[in-house]
C-alpha positions in Angstrom: 0.0 0.0 0.0 1.5 3.4 -0.9 2.1 5.8 1.9 -0.4 8.7 1.8 0.2 12.2 3.0 -1.6 12.4 6.4 -3.3 15.7 5.8 -5.2 13.9 3.0 -6.5 11.5 5.7 -6.6 12.8 9.2 -3.9 15.5 9.7 -6.1 18.5 9.2 -9.0 19.8 11.3 -10.7 23.2 11.6 -8.6 25.6 13.6 -11.0 28.4 14.4 -13.6 30.9 13.2 -11.4 32.0 10.2 -12.1 28.6 8.7 -8.4 27.7 8.5 -7.0 24.3 9.1 -4.4 23.0 11.5 -2.0 20.3 10.4 -0.7 17.4 12.5 2.6 19.2 12.4 1.0 22.2 14.2 -1.0 19.9 16.6 2.1 18.2 17.9 4.2 21.4 18.4 5.6 22.1 15.0 9.3 22.5 14.3 10.6 22.1 17.8 8.8 18.7 18.2 10.2 17.4 15.0 13.7 18.6 15.9 13.5 16.7 19.2 12.3 13.6 17.4 15.1 13.7 14.8 17.8 14.5 17.4 16.7 11.6 19.7 16.5 9.2 16.7 20.0 10.0 15.5 21.4 9.7 19.0 20.5 6.1 18.7 21.7 5.7 15.1 25.1 7.2 15.9 26.0 4.3 18.2 24.4 1.6 16.0 26.9 -0.6 14.2 24.5 -1.6 11.5 22.8 1.7 10.8 25.7 4.2 11.2 27.6 2.9 8.2 24.5 3.7 6.0 25.1 7.4 6.6 28.1 8.4 4.4 28.8 11.8 5.9 31.3 11.9 8.8 28.8 14.1 10.7 25.2 13.0 10.9 24.1 16.7 10.5 23.1 16.5 6.8 21.1 13.3 7.4 19.3 14.9 10.4 18.5 17.9 8.3 17.1 15.8 5.4 14.9 13.7 7.8 13.7 16.8 9.6 12.7 18.6 6.4 11.0 15.4 5.1 9.0 14.8 8.2 8.0 18.4 8.6 6.7 18.6 5.1 5.0 15.2 5.3 3.0 16.2 8.4 1.9 19.5 7.0 4.8 21.9 7.9 7.0 23.9 5.5 7.6 22.5 2.0 11.4 23.1 2.2 12.2 19.4 1.5 10.6 19.5 -1.9 11.9 22.9 -2.7 15.5 21.7 -2.0 15.4 18.0 -3.0 12.3 17.5 -5.2 10.0 14.5 -4.8 11.0 12.4 -1.8 11.4 9.1 -3.8 12.1 7.3 -0.6 12.6 3.8 -2.0 14.9 5.1 -4.7 17.0 7.2 -2.2 17.3 4.1 0.0 18.1 1.6 -2.8 21.9 1.9 -2.5 21.7 0.7 1.1 21.0 -2.9 2.3 17.8 -2.4 4.2 17.1 -5.9 5.5 14.8 -6.9 8.4 17.6 -6.4 10.9 18.3 -2.8 9.7 14.5 -2.1 9.6 14.1 -3.4 13.2 17.1 -1.3 14.4 15.7 1.8 12.7 12.3 1.1 14.4 13.9 0.6 17.8 15.7 4.0 17.6 12.6 5.7 16.2 10.3 4.2 18.8 12.6 5.5 21.6 12.5 8.9 19.9 8.7 9.0 19.6 8.3 7.9 23.2 10.7 10.7 24.3 8.3 13.3 22.8 5.6 12.5 25.4 2.8 13.1 22.9 -0.8 12.3 23.8 -1.6 8.6 22.9 -3.8 9.4 19.8 -1.1 11.6 18.3 1.7 9.2 19.2 -0.4 6.4 17.5 -0.8 8.4 14.3 2.9 9.2 14.1 4.0 5.7 15.0 1.7 4.1 12.5 3.2 6.1 9.7 6.8 5.5 10.8 6.2 1.7 11.2 4.7 1.5 7.7 7.4 3.6 6.2 10.1 1.4 7.7 8.5 -1.8 6.4 8.2 -0.2 2.9 11.9 0.5 2.8 12.9 -3.2 2.9 14.9 -4.0 -0.2 16.6 -7.3 0.7 16.3 -10.3 3.0 20.0 -11.1 2.9 22.3 -10.4 5.8 
């Protein structure tokens, strides 16, 4: 099943008398929340012997920035990711890396810890986690070790 932008499903709701809408990005705290998520995630990746080699830069800063911009845009925040990098093409961008079940599970372990560290209300945590879990499973590209 293709991943669908959440604001097309559940991420938008009426914001007030002006008839505007609020994105999931806004509901969970916007930029600061996603910075916290990405920072906590990469704290785990930095020490992971399987995942760390998948990030070619000596510093994880560029990878953090890409993930931050992608997640912010996906959840209804600024569209900077597309302006800088074009279409996400997640499977294509991950194709050069061996994403097997072990790598996926490690990614999910670090992301789960990062999501839990946010302390979101259960409904919002569930929406965020559901997407991240599905996204991780969709990135599998091999079953070889």
